[in-house]
Structure formats: structure tokens, C-alpha cells
Chimera marker file (.cmm) of the C-alpha trace (Angstrom):
<marker_set name="trace">
<marker id="1" x="76.276" y="100.815" z="97.443" r="1" g="1" b="0" radius="0.5"/>
<marker id="2" x="75.606" y="103.981" z="95.635" r="1" g="1" b="0" radius="0.5"/>
<marker id="3" x="79.039" y="105.316" z="94.716" r="1" g="1" b="0" radius="0.5"/>
<marker id="4" x="79.126" y="109.734" z="95.252" r="1" g="1" b="0" radius="0.5"/>
<marker id="5" x="80.976" y="111.225" z="92.241" r="1" g="1" b="0" radius="0.5"/>
<marker id="6" x="82.053" y="115.103" z="91.839" r="1" g="1" b="0" radius="0.5"/>
<marker id="7" x="81.054" y="117.509" z="89.328" r="1" g="1" b="0" radius="0.5"/>
<marker id="8" x="84.093" y="116.919" z="87.933" r="1" g="1" b="0" radius="0.5"/>
<marker id="9" x="84.400" y="113.063" z="88.702" r="1" g="1" b="0" radius="0.5"/>
<marker id="10" x="81.404" y="111.887" z="87.396" r="1" g="1" b="0" radius="0.5"/>
<marker id="11" x="81.611" y="113.929" z="83.966" r="1" g="1" b="0" radius="0.5"/>
<marker id="12" x="84.374" y="112.466" z="82.352" r="1" g="1" b="0" radius="0.5"/>
<marker id="13" x="82.856" y="108.761" z="83.972" r="1" g="1" b="0" radius="0.5"/>
<marker id="14" x="80.211" y="110.309" z="81.105" r="1" g="1" b="0" radius="0.5"/>
<marker id="15" x="83.026" y="110.953" z="78.854" r="1" g="1" b="0" radius="0.5"/>
<marker id="16" x="84.780" y="108.193" z="79.127" r="1" g="1" b="0" radius="0.5"/>
<marker id="17" x="81.596" y="106.436" z="79.106" r="1" g="1" b="0" radius="0.5"/>
<marker id="18" x="80.364" y="108.077" z="75.861" r="1" g="1" b="0" radius="0.5"/>
<marker id="19" x="83.867" y="107.981" z="73.592" r="1" g="1" b="0" radius="0.5"/>
<marker id="20" x="83.764" y="103.841" z="74.637" r="1" g="1" b="0" radius="0.5"/>
<marker id="21" x="79.787" y="103.487" z="73.776" r="1" g="1" b="0" radius="0.5"/>
<marker id="22" x="79.132" y="101.879" z="76.894" r="1" g="1" b="0" radius="0.5"/>
<marker id="23" x="77.452" y="102.649" z="80.541" r="1" g="1" b="0" radius="0.5"/>
<marker id="24" x="78.604" y="104.749" z="82.940" r="1" g="1" b="0" radius="0.5"/>
<marker id="25" x="78.146" y="101.453" z="85.572" r="1" g="1" b="0" radius="0.5"/>
<marker id="26" x="79.991" y="99.495" z="83.342" r="1" g="1" b="0" radius="0.5"/>
<marker id="27" x="82.927" y="101.334" z="82.875" r="1" g="1" b="0" radius="0.5"/>
<marker id="28" x="83.006" y="102.270" z="86.958" r="1" g="1" b="0" radius="0.5"/>
<marker id="29" x="82.785" y="97.938" z="87.489" r="1" g="1" b="0" radius="0.5"/>
<marker id="30" x="85.733" y="97.580" z="85.157" r="1" g="1" b="0" radius="0.5"/>
<marker id="31" x="87.773" y="99.732" z="86.532" r="1" g="1" b="0" radius="0.5"/>
<marker id="32" x="87.027" y="98.169" z="90.344" r="1" g="1" b="0" radius="0.5"/>
<marker id="33" x="87.838" y="94.386" z="89.121" r="1" g="1" b="0" radius="0.5"/>
<marker id="34" x="91.111" y="96.352" z="87.751" r="1" g="1" b="0" radius="0.5"/>
<marker id="35" x="92.223" y="98.070" z="90.348" r="1" g="1" b="0" radius="0.5"/>
<marker id="36" x="91.071" y="95.458" z="92.932" r="1" g="1" b="0" radius="0.5"/>
<marker id="37" x="93.797" y="92.835" z="91.025" r="1" g="1" b="0" radius="0.5"/>
<marker id="38" x="96.259" y="96.076" z="90.277" r="1" g="1" b="0" radius="0.5"/>
<marker id="39" x="96.302" y="95.789" z="94.334" r="1" g="1" b="0" radius="0.5"/>
<marker id="40" x="96.205" y="92.256" z="94.537" r="1" g="1" b="0" radius="0.5"/>
<marker id="41" x="99.276" y="91.760" z="92.794" r="1" g="1" b="0" radius="0.5"/>
<marker id="42" x="101.034" y="93.893" z="94.370" r="1" g="1" b="0" radius="0.5"/>
<marker id="43" x="100.165" y="92.485" z="97.056" r="1" g="1" b="0" radius="0.5"/>
<marker id="44" x="100.941" y="89.189" z="96.923" r="1" g="1" b="0" radius="0.5"/>
<marker id="45" x="104.200" y="90.183" z="94.937" r="1" g="1" b="0" radius="0.5"/>
<marker id="46" x="105.322" y="91.778" z="97.456" r="1" g="1" b="0" radius="0.5"/>
<marker id="47" x="104.217" y="88.929" z="100.247" r="1" g="1" b="0" radius="0.5"/>
<marker id="48" x="106.531" y="86.990" z="98.117" r="1" g="1" b="0" radius="0.5"/>
<marker id="49" x="109.320" y="89.288" z="97.756" r="1" g="1" b="0" radius="0.5"/>
<marker id="50" x="108.863" y="89.490" z="101.840" r="1" g="1" b="0" radius="0.5"/>
<marker id="51" x="109.437" y="85.588" z="102.347" r="1" g="1" b="0" radius="0.5"/>
<marker id="52" x="111.608" y="84.493" z="99.320" r="1" g="1" b="0" radius="0.5"/>
<marker id="53" x="114.482" y="87.670" z="99.058" r="1" g="1" b="0" radius="0.5"/>
<marker id="54" x="115.110" y="86.810" z="102.293" r="1" g="1" b="0" radius="0.5"/>
<marker id="55" x="117.041" y="83.034" z="101.615" r="1" g="1" b="0" radius="0.5"/>
<marker id="56" x="118.642" y="85.085" z="98.027" r="1" g="1" b="0" radius="0.5"/>
<marker id="57" x="120.299" y="87.834" z="99.765" r="1" g="1" b="0" radius="0.5"/>
<marker id="58" x="123.568" y="86.334" z="100.204" r="1" g="1" b="0" radius="0.5"/>
<marker id="59" x="123.556" y="86.431" z="96.298" r="1" g="1" b="0" radius="0.5"/>
<marker id="60" x="121.966" y="89.194" z="95.154" r="1" g="1" b="0" radius="0.5"/>
<marker id="61" x="124.542" y="91.277" z="97.405" r="1" g="1" b="0" radius="0.5"/>
<marker id="62" x="126.992" y="89.615" z="95.956" r="1" g="1" b="0" radius="0.5"/>
<marker id="63" x="125.664" y="90.338" z="92.844" r="1" g="1" b="0" radius="0.5"/>
<marker id="64" x="125.682" y="93.959" z="93.037" r="1" g="1" b="0" radius="0.5"/>
<marker id="65" x="128.970" y="94.777" z="94.004" r="1" g="1" b="0" radius="0.5"/>
<link id1="1" id2="2" r="1" g="1" b="0" radius="0.2"/>
<link id1="2" id2="3" r="1" g="1" b="0" radius="0.2"/>
<link id1="3" id2="4" r="1" g="1" b="0" radius="0.2"/>
<link id1="4" id2="5" r="1" g="1" b="0" radius="0.2"/>
<link id1="5" id2="6" r="1" g="1" b="0" radius="0.2"/>
<link id1="6" id2="7" r="1" g="1" b="0" radius="0.2"/>
<link id1="7" id2="8" r="1" g="1" b="0" radius="0.2"/>
<link id1="8" id2="9" r="1" g="1" b="0" radius="0.2"/>
<link id1="9" id2="10" r="1" g="1" b="0" radius="0.2"/>
<link id1="10" id2="11" r="1" g="1" b="0" radius="0.2"/>
<link id1="11" id2="12" r="1" g="1" b="0" radius="0.2"/>
<link id1="12" id2="13" r="1" g="1" b="0" radius="0.2"/>
<link id1="13" id2="14" r="1" g="1" b="0" radius="0.2"/>
<link id1="14" id2="15" r="1" g="1" b="0" radius="0.2"/>
<link id1="15" id2="16" r="1" g="1" b="0" radius="0.2"/>
<link id1="16" id2="17" r="1" g="1" b="0" radius="0.2"/>
<link id1="17" id2="18" r="1" g="1" b="0" radius="0.2"/>
<link id1="18" id2="19" r="1" g="1" b="0" radius="0.2"/>
<link id1="19" id2="20" r="1" g="1" b="0" radius="0.2"/>
<link id1="20" id2="21" r="1" g="1" b="0" radius="0.2"/>
<link id1="21" id2="22" r="1" g="1" b="0" radius="0.2"/>
<link id1="22" id2="23" r="1" g="1" b="0" radius="0.2"/>
<link id1="23" id2="24" r="1" g="1" b="0" radius="0.2"/>
<link id1="24" id2="25" r="1" g="1" b="0" radius="0.2"/>
<link id1="25" id2="26" r="1" g="1" b="0" radius="0.2"/>
<link id1="26" id2="27" r="1" g="1" b="0" radius="0.2"/>
<link id1="27" id2="28" r="1" g="1" b="0" radius="0.2"/>
<link id1="28" id2="29" r="1" g="1" b="0" radius="0.2"/>
<link id1="29" id2="30" r="1" g="1" b="0" radius="0.2"/>
<link id1="30" id2="31" r="1" g="1" b="0" radius="0.2"/>
<link id1="31" id2="32" r="1" g="1" b="0" radius="0.2"/>
<link id1="32" id2="33" r="1" g="1" b="0" radius="0.2"/>
<link id1="33" id2="34" r="1" g="1" b="0" radius="0.2"/>
<link id1="34" id2="35" r="1" g="1" b="0" radius="0.2"/>
<link id1="35" id2="36" r="1" g="1" b="0" radius="0.2"/>
<link id1="36" id2="37" r="1" g="1" b="0" radius="0.2"/>
<link id1="37" id2="38" r="1" g="1" b="0" radius="0.2"/>
<link id1="38" id2="39" r="1" g="1" b="0" radius="0.2"/>
<link id1="39" id2="40" r="1" g="1" b="0" radius="0.2"/>
<link id1="40" id2="41" r="1" g="1" b="0" radius="0.2"/>
<link id1="41" id2="42" r="1" g="1" b="0" radius="0.2"/>
<link id1="42" id2="43" r="1" g="1" b="0" radius="0.2"/>
<link id1="43" id2="44" r="1" g="1" b="0" radius="0.2"/>
<link id1="44" id2="45" r="1" g="1" b="0" radius="0.2"/>
<link id1="45" id2="46" r="1" g="1" b="0" radius="0.2"/>
<link id1="46" id2="47" r="1" g="1" b="0" radius="0.2"/>
<link id1="47" id2="48" r="1" g="1" b="0" radius="0.2"/>
<link id1="48" id2="49" r="1" g="1" b="0" radius="0.2"/>
<link id1="49" id2="50" r="1" g="1" b="0" radius="0.2"/>
<link id1="50" id2="51" r="1" g="1" b="0" radius="0.2"/>
<link id1="51" id2="52" r="1" g="1" b="0" radius="0.2"/>
<link id1="52" id2="53" r="1" g="1" b="0" radius="0.2"/>
<link id1="53" id2="54" r="1" g="1" b="0" radius="0.2"/>
<link id1="54" id2="55" r="1" g="1" b="0" radius="0.2"/>
<link id1="55" id2="56" r="1" g="1" b="0" radius="0.2"/>
<link id1="56" id2="57" r="1" g="1" b="0" radius="0.2"/>
<link id1="57" id2="58" r="1" g="1" b="0" radius="0.2"/>
<link id1="58" id2="59" r="1" g="1" b="0" radius="0.2"/>
<link id1="59" id2="60" r="1" g="1" b="0" radius="0.2"/>
<link id1="60" id2="61" r="1" g="1" b="0" radius="0.2"/>
<link id1="61" id2="62" r="1" g="1" b="0" radius="0.2"/>
<link id1="62" id2="63" r="1" g="1" b="0" radius="0.2"/>
<link id1="63" id2="64" r="1" g="1" b="0" radius="0.2"/>
<link id1="64" id2="65" r="1" g="1" b="0" radius="0.2"/>
</marker_set>
């Protein structure tokens, strides 16, 4: 895989990696892992809410009154 960054993105990544004394590749790989984990959790939460929320809709509506 080749990752093409704009000059500004590459410079920001370079600065971040230098600040953390890590390689640019390590920082980019961690960012990808965090992105995937965050969105996977969000999708799981959405799915659970879609499945479970209707079961409690009446109680939630009463609580909101």
C-alpha cells in the first residue's frame, strides 16, 4: 500500500513523529488502528441501539415526560 499525503499532511506527520521520537510509519499505523477501532465501536454501538432501543422505547418515553 502506498499512502499519498499532501505536503502539509506529510510535514504535520513528520513533526508529530519527531515530537514523539517515533517513525512516521509508526505514527501513521497507530492512527489507522485508532480510526478502525473507534469506528468499529461506533458501528457496534449503533447496531446495539438499533436492536435494543425499541424494546425500551415506552419506558424511555415515560421517563422523558
